[in-house]
DODREN-858330 format. One record per residue: residue in three letters; x, y, z of N, C-alpha, C in turn. Coordinates in steps of 0.02 Angstrom, whole numbers, plus 50000, padded with zeros to 5 digits. Example, Ala and Ser with C-alpha at 12.3 -4.5 7.8 and 13.67 -1.06 7.14 Angstrom:
BEGIN
ALA506604971650390506154977550390506604983550390SER506424988850354506844994750357506455000250394
//
This chain:
BEGIN
MET484915172849874484745166949913484105167949953SER483945174349970483355175550011482715174849971GLN482735176049906482125175849866481795168949866PRO482175163449856481845156849859481545155449927LYS481885157749981481605156550048480935160150055LYS480895166250031480275169950036479725166749993LEU479925164049936479445160549893479155154549929ALA479585150649961479345144749998478885146850054SER479065152350088478645154750143477965157150118ALA477965160550062477355163450036476825158250019VAL477055152349997476565147249977476385142650034ALA476705143350093476595138550147475865138250168VAL475555144050176474855144050199474405141050146ALA474515142850083474085140350029474145132750022VAL474765130250024474855122950017474585119350077GLY474725122150137474475118950198473715118850200ALA473415124350179472685124650180472375119550134SER472705118350076472425113450029472435106450058ALA472895105350106472935098750136472325097250179VAL472015102550206471435101450249470875097950210ALA470815099550147470295096550106470395089150095LEU471005086750106471145079650095470885075350152GLY470695078450207470435074550263470955073550317THR470725071350375471175070050431471215062650446ALA471765060750475471885053650488471465051050545GLN471315044650543470935041450596471295035350624ALA471935034650609472265028350627472995029450642GLY473375023950639474075024150658474495028350610THR475035031150638475465035550599476185034150616VAL476635034950567477345034850580477645041450558LEU478165043550595478505049750581479235048350565PHE479465050750508480175050650490480435057650505PRO480775058650562480935065550583481515068750547GLN481945064750515482525067650482482595064850411ILE482535069350362482645067750292483105073150263ALA483625071050228484085075750197484145074250123ILE484105079550082484145078850009484615084249982SER485055082149937485485086749900485705083149837PRO486085086349793486305082749733486705076349747ASN487025075949806487425070049823487175066149884ILE486625068349912486355065149972485615063749961THR485395057849982484685056349978484485052150038THR483835051150046483565047150100483125041650071VAL483305035450086482915029650065482415027950120ILE481775027750101481225026550148480935019650136SER480815015850189480425009650185479815010250230VAL479235008850202478605008950240478305002050239MET478174999150298477864992650304477154993450331ASN476664991050292475964991850311475644985050320ALA475494983250383475144976950398474404978150411GLY474164984150397473464985750410473094987650348ASP472564991550357472124993650303472315000550279GLY472235001750214472355008250186471705012150177TYR471785018450157471195022450140470955020450070GLU470305020850059470035019649993469985026249956ARG470445027249909470455033449871470635031849799PRO470245034449750469635038249761469095033949794VAL468655037149832468125033549867467705029649817GLY467595023249832467215018849787467625015249736SER468285016649734468705013449683468955006549704GLY468965005249770469244999049794469994999149801ASN470315004549781471045005149785471245007549855GLU471725004049886471965006049951472585010449945THR472615015449990473175020149989473405021650060LEU474015024150066474255027250127474305034750115HIS474225038450169474245045750164474955048050182TYR475295051350135475975053850146475945061450151ARG476225064150205476295071350214477045072950220TYR477295076950174478005078550170478095085950185TYR478505087550236478615094350258479355096050247TRP479495101150208480185102450188480345109850191LYS480995111350194481225118250189481915118250157PRO482065123350116482745123850089483245124350147TRP483815120950139484335121250190485015120650156LEU485305126550141485955126750109486515127950159ASP486365131350214486855132650266486475134350330LYS486845136150382486535137050448486105143350453THR486135147750403485685153550405484955151450395TYR484855145350372484175142750362483885139550425ASN484255139650480484015136350540483395139750569ALA483415146450573482885149950608482805156950579ASP482315160450605482155167150581482455172350627ASP482445178450605482695183950644482245184850705PRO482515184050766482095184650825481835191650837ASN482095196650800481865203450808481265205050764THR481035200250725480455201250683479965195450693ILE479365196150667478885190650668478795187750599GLN479205189950551479175187150483479515180350483THR479185175450453479455168650451479655166850380GLU480305166450368480545164550302480785157250301ASN480915154450358481225147850362480745142450386ARG480105143550379479615138550397479635132850347CYS479285127450363479225121750317478605122450272VAL478645119550214478095119350166477855112150162GLU477205111250152476895104550154476715102050084ARG476815095550074476595092150013476215085850033ASN475625084750003475195079050020475095074349961ARG475115067849975474945062849924474625056749957TYR474135053849921473895047149937474215042349888LEU474605037549913474985033049870474785025849883PRO474795021649831474525014849836474855010549890THR474455006049918474695001149966474264994949962SER474444989749998474034983950008474234980950075LYS473804976850104473954974050169474584969750166ASN475024970650215475674967150220476174969350166ASP476074975350141476514978050089477124981350120ILE477684981250084478264985350098478434989350036GLN478524995850045478715000149989479365003650008THR479875002749967480525005949978480665010649919PHE480865016849934480945021749881481455027049899ASP481755029849848482205035549854481775041849853ILE481665044749912481175050149917481425056449882GLY482075057049870482335062849835482445061749761ASN482325055549738482435053949667483135056049644VAL483625054749688484305057049676484725051749639ALA484685045449663485145040449636484835033649625PHE484285032149660484005025449658483295025649628GLY482985019849626482325019349597482315015249533SER482585009149538482645004849479481965003049449ALA481445002949490480785001149465480415007149434GLY480675013249447480355019149419480015023449471ARG480045030249462479705035149504479885034249578GLY480525032749589480785032249657480755025349687VAL480335020949661480235014249690480845009849676MET481075006249727481695002449722481564994949723PHE482074991249702482114983949708481584980249667LEU481444982849606481044979149557480364976949586ASP480044981349622479374979949649478904978149591ALA478564972449596478194969649539477534973349525SER477284977349571476664981149560476074976649545VAL475994971349586475424966749577474904968149630ASN475024965849692474534967249745474494974649761ASN475074977849767475104985049772475234987749702ASP474704989949669474744991949599474974999249596TRP475625000349606475895007149609476115009649540ASP476225005149492476555007049429476055010049380ASN475775015649400475295019249358475415026749365ASP475485030149309475535037449311474875040249338PRO474895045649378475475049649396475775047749464VAL475695041549487475965039449552476715040549553ASN476955043849606477675045249612477835045749687TYR478285041549710478475041449780479045046249796SER479305049749747479865054349758479605061149779LEU479325061549839479035067849862479555073349870GLY480185071549879480715076449887481125077749825ASP480855076049767481215077249704481315084749696GLU481955086849692482105094049687481755097349628ALA481675093749574481385096649514480655098449523THR480315095649573479605096749582479445101149642LEU479955103749677479845107849735479915115249717LEU479505119349749479535126549737480185129349765GLY480475134049732481065137449757481695135549720GLY481745129449694482315127549654482975127549692GLU482955126249758483565126249797483965119949783GLY484615120049801485045114349788485025109049842ALA484725110549899484695105649954484115107450000HIS483845102450033483325103950082483315098550137ARG482995100250192482855095550246482105094550250ALA481895088850279481185087350280481025082450336PHE480375082050352480125076350390479505073750355LEU479315067550370478775064150334478305060750384LEU477655061750374477135058050411476775053350362VAL476675047150383476305042250344475775039150389ASP475155038650365474645035450407474205030750366ASN473925025750400473475021050368472775021750398ASP472335017050385471625017750406471415012050450SER471865009850495471675004450540472015005550607GLU471715002650660471995003050727472094996050753ALA472714993750753472854986950775472844986650851PRO472424982250881472384981950954473014978950986TRP473404975150949473984971650977474634975550970GLY474644980750932475254984650923475244988150856PRO475784991750840475804995550777475744991050716ASP475314992850668475274989250605475554993350548LEU475904998850566476235002950517476925004750546ALA477445003850507478125005050531478545007650474GLY479125010350491479555013050439480285013150459GLU480715013450409481435014150419481705019150369ALA482215022750389482535027750345483285026550343LEU483575027750285484295027250275484525033450238ILE484905037750273485165043850243485855042250214ILE485925043150148486525040750113486895046650082ASP487545047250098487985051850064488315047950007ILE488065048949947488285044949890489005046549872ALA489175053049871489855054949853490365052649905GLY490175053049969490625051150023490625043750037GLY490125040150012490095032950022489945031150094SER489475034650126489305033250195488555033950205ALA488315031450263487595031650277487475030550351PHE486895032850374486645030750440485885030350435GLY485585026250478484875025150474484535025550542TYR483875025250542483485025350604482805022250591GLN482465020550645481785017950642481305023750650ALA480785023950609480285029250614479915028950680PHE479715034750705479305035050766478605032450749ALA478325028150792477675025150778477175027050832ASN476595029450810476035030850855475445027050827ARG475285021350856474815016750825474095019150826ARG473935024050868473255026850869473295034350867SER473615036850815473775043950812473285047750769SER472655048050792472175052150755472345059550760ASP472765061250808472955068250818473665069850796PHE474035064850772474715065950748475145069250801GLU475085067050862475465069950917476095065950929PHE476675069150921477315065850930477755069450980ASP477455073951020477865077651068478175073251121ASP477885067251132478185062551180478855059851156PHE479005060751092479635058451064480185063751068ALA480025069551097480535074751104481105072251147SER481715073951128482305071851166482285074751236PHE482595071251282482595073151352482905080051361GLN482695083351415482945090151429483695090351438TYR483985084951464484715084651474484965077951446SER485105077951381485345071951347486105071751349LEU486385067251389487115066951397487425063851335VAL487875067451303488185065151241488935066051244ALA489285061751208490005062451198490135065951131TYR490695069451127490915071951062491665070751057MET491875068850996492575067250984492975073450966ALA493625072650955494065078250942493785082950889PRO493605089150906493255093550858493635095050794ASP494305095250797494685096650736494715090750689GLU494495084850713494525078850671493835076250653VAL493365076850700492695074050691492175079650695THR491755080150645491195084750648490625081650688THR490415085150740489845082850781489275087850771ARG488745085550741488185089850722487545087450756PHE487135092150777486495090450809485925092650763ALA485605087650733485055088850686484395088950725VAL483995094050714483425095450756482775095550715THR482265092250741481585092750713481115094950768VAL480785100650758480325103350809479665099650802LEU479465096250857478875092050855478235095650874ASP478285100550918477685103650944477855110550970GLY477335114350987477425120951016476825122751058GLU476775128951078476245131151121475585132351084SER475585131751018474975133250980474425128250992GLY474605122151015474115117051027473955112850966ASP474175114950908474055111050847474555105350843ASN474315099550821474775093950811475125094550744MET475535089550726475965090250668475595090250602ALA474985087750601474605087550538474065092950535GLN473935096450590473405101450590473665108350571ARG474315109350574474585116050562474515118050489THR474415124450478474455127150411475095131150402VAL475425132950457476075136250455476545132350499TYR477105130150472477555125550507478165129450529ASP478075133450583478595138150602478745137850677ASN478575132350711478735131850782479495131750790THR479725134650845480445135650856480655132550922ALA481245129450920481565126850981482265129650985HIS482535129751045483235131351055483585125151081ILE484225124251061484635118951090485275122151117GLY485575118851167486185121551196486535116151237VAL487115117951264487515113251305487415114951379ARG487335109751420487235110551492487615105151530VAL487875107051589488135102251637487895104351706LEU487965099951755487755101251823488355103551864ASP488265108851903488825111351942488855108152011GLY488555102252018488565098552081488305091552069LEU488025088452120487755081752115487015082052097TRP486785076852061486085076652040485615076652100ASP485815073652156485365073252214485465079152262ASP485855084152242485965090052282485465095452261PRO484995097352306484475102252286484765109052268ASP485385110452288485695116952272486075116852206SER486115111052175486465110552111486055113852056GLU486395116752008486075119951951486415117851887THR486025117851833486325116651768486585123151740VAL487185122851712487505128851685487775127151616PRO487845132051572488145130751506488875128651513GLY489065123351478489755121151481489845113951459VAL490475111651463490655104951443491185102251491TYR491315095751487491865092551521492345089451470ASP492995089751485493465086251442493535079051464ARG494045075551438494135068451453494505067151519ASP494675072551554495015071751618494615075051674GLU493955075351665493485077851714493565085251730ASN493865089051684493935096251693493335099751662PHE493045104351700492455108051678492655114551643PHE492325116151588492425122451552491735125651541SER491655131651566491015135051561490945138651495GLY490335140251478490195144051417489715140451371GLY489465144051322489015140951274488505145951249ILE488205144451191487705148651160487115144251140ASP486525145751164485925142251141485745144651071ARG485585139851027485455141450957484735139650938PRO484425143650894483725142350875483665137950813VAL483125134250809482935130450750482195131450738THR482005133550678481305133950659481135127950614CYS480675123950636480435117950601480975112650597LEU481505113850558482055109150549482715112950546GLY483255109850568483895113050562484445109050594ALA485045111850600485615108250628486155113150650TRP486485111650706487045115450732487605110650751ASP488235112950744488815109050764488995110450837ILE489405106150866489605107150936489965113850943GLU490355115950893490705122350897490225128250895ASP489635127350865489125132650866488825133550936LEU488765127950971488475128151039488995129751092TYR489615127451080490175128951125490775130951082PRO490855137351068491355139651019492075137751036ASP492235136751100492925135051120493045127551121ALA492635123651087492685116351092493385113851073ALA493655116151017494305113650994494865116051039PHE494805122151066495335124851108495325121851178SER494735121551209494675119151278494695111551283THR494405108251234494355100951236494605098051170PRO495255098651155495515096351090495415088951078GLY495365084951131495235077851123494505075951128GLY494065081051131493355079851139493155079551212GLY492545077751225492295077551293491565075651295TRP491195078551342490485077051347490105083051374THR489465083051362489015088151389488305085351386ASN487835089251408487125087651399486835092451348ILE486465089851300486115093951251485405095151276THR485225101451283484545103151304484155105751244ASN483495105051248483055108051198482435110651232TYR482185116351210481605119351242481235123851192TYR480605125151209480165128951165480295136451171VAL480265139851113480345147151111479835149851061GLU479525155351079479055158651032479235166051026TYR479285168350964479405175350950478745178550928ASP478575184150958477985187850935478095195250949THR477585199150935477645206450943477715208451016ASP477525203951062477585205551133478255203651162GLY478695200551122479345198651146479475191251135VAL479905188451176480115181451170479825177551229ASP479455172251214479175167851264479585161451267VAL479905160151323480335154351331480055149751383ASP480025143251367479785138151415480325132751420PHE480765133451470481325128751477481085121751494ASP480485121051520480225114551541479835110951486ASP479775114151428479405111151372479895108551320GLN480055101951325480495098951275480095097651212THR480315100351157479895100551097480245098151034ALA480875095751040481255094050979481535086950984ALA481495083350928481865077050921482555078850894VAL483075076950932483755078850915484155072550898PHE484515072850842484965067450822485685070150827LYS486125066150857486835067750855487135064250794VAL487395068150747487695065550687488445067150689GLU488875062250676489585063450676489905060250615TYR490385063850585490715061150526491435063550523ALA491865059450491492575060950486492905056450435THR493495058450411493885054150367494465050850403SER494565052750466495065049350508494805049150579LEU495085044550619494865043750688495475042350731ASP495565046650781496145045950826496795045750786GLY496825049750732497425050250693497515044950640THR497055040250636497105034850587496625036150529ALA496885036350467496465037350408495985031450401LEU495375033050381494855027950377494765025050307GLY495055028250256494965025750188494275027150160GLY493905031650193493235033450171492935038150223LEU492285039050221491955043550267491575039750321MET491765040750384491385038050440490785042650452ASN490195039650457489585043550467489135039850515ASN488945043050569488555039850621487985044550642GLY487415041750658486845045750681486495042350739LEU486385046150794486075043450854485495047950875TYR484915044950886484335048550912484395049250987LEU484335055451012484365056751084483675055451113HIS483615050551156482985047951179482595052751224PRO481935051851228481535055651276481675053351347GLU481385057051395481425054951465480985048751474ARG481215043851510480825037751521480705036751594
//
């Protein structure tokens, strides 16, 4: 299992460096922070472009949007992060770049993993006529996450996607997106709206990092899986999401509660959770994520099922961490990850659901 990870890591610099030659964006950008692909799971992406595209090839008159796809194999939780005792990065993300056709006021919907959908061909869905947006020409392919075309040959991966156009709308975003993550075998799905930065010449999305103390509920751990999916948006390197050639920034997430009142200057946040009867239970382990990853509530608070069998609540924190030869650099005040709470189950409060319940919530930034 380690060989494919090393292969993906080895090509990261080469692939990322090649992206520099494609040019940098000068306009609005949307970020899809969570994409999941496996033989039974895919992500349906919709991109709405009310602005101008790039002319590529230059002089052709053809308009395009710039798609940057960042992915890493993810078969289990060992793929979350690297060994903190080394500076070798095996779990970084690898970059893929494409300019794909568009036209003003176009919507393009596609199965980015080419897993189950794409009735129009090459990932494109819903019988898109390919008239104004003339996409139906080889080698155009919107399935950037097609397993068959990714290095490493892994059975599953996680990813995030940046899409940008070539216009700056003075009245608001002229580029937007939606994502739908579908478990085909389980018959469930959850979706979200892409993050939009309408004048993102720098691809900076660190303002979308989840708040330092995001108060969340979790249901009975033995019945409902509560998972926190993490995308690292930024780090101390100063490079934005499109300037990096190595995608290995790391964040930690953990559980926190306050041991007093919020307006009490002597109160401190401590690891722990509360049950449904206002009883506090201390403990917890902060977990690392490099680029992309996910941890369950039991990973962050191992006694969840024992101490809080009916579930409870806590605050999820995220902060920047850097490993190097000089040691570990931790910045608790630098929130750097977009965190989604994902929960799924086949029963709820003892009642069978007749299928798979699947829910996903983005933990908002500080406002």
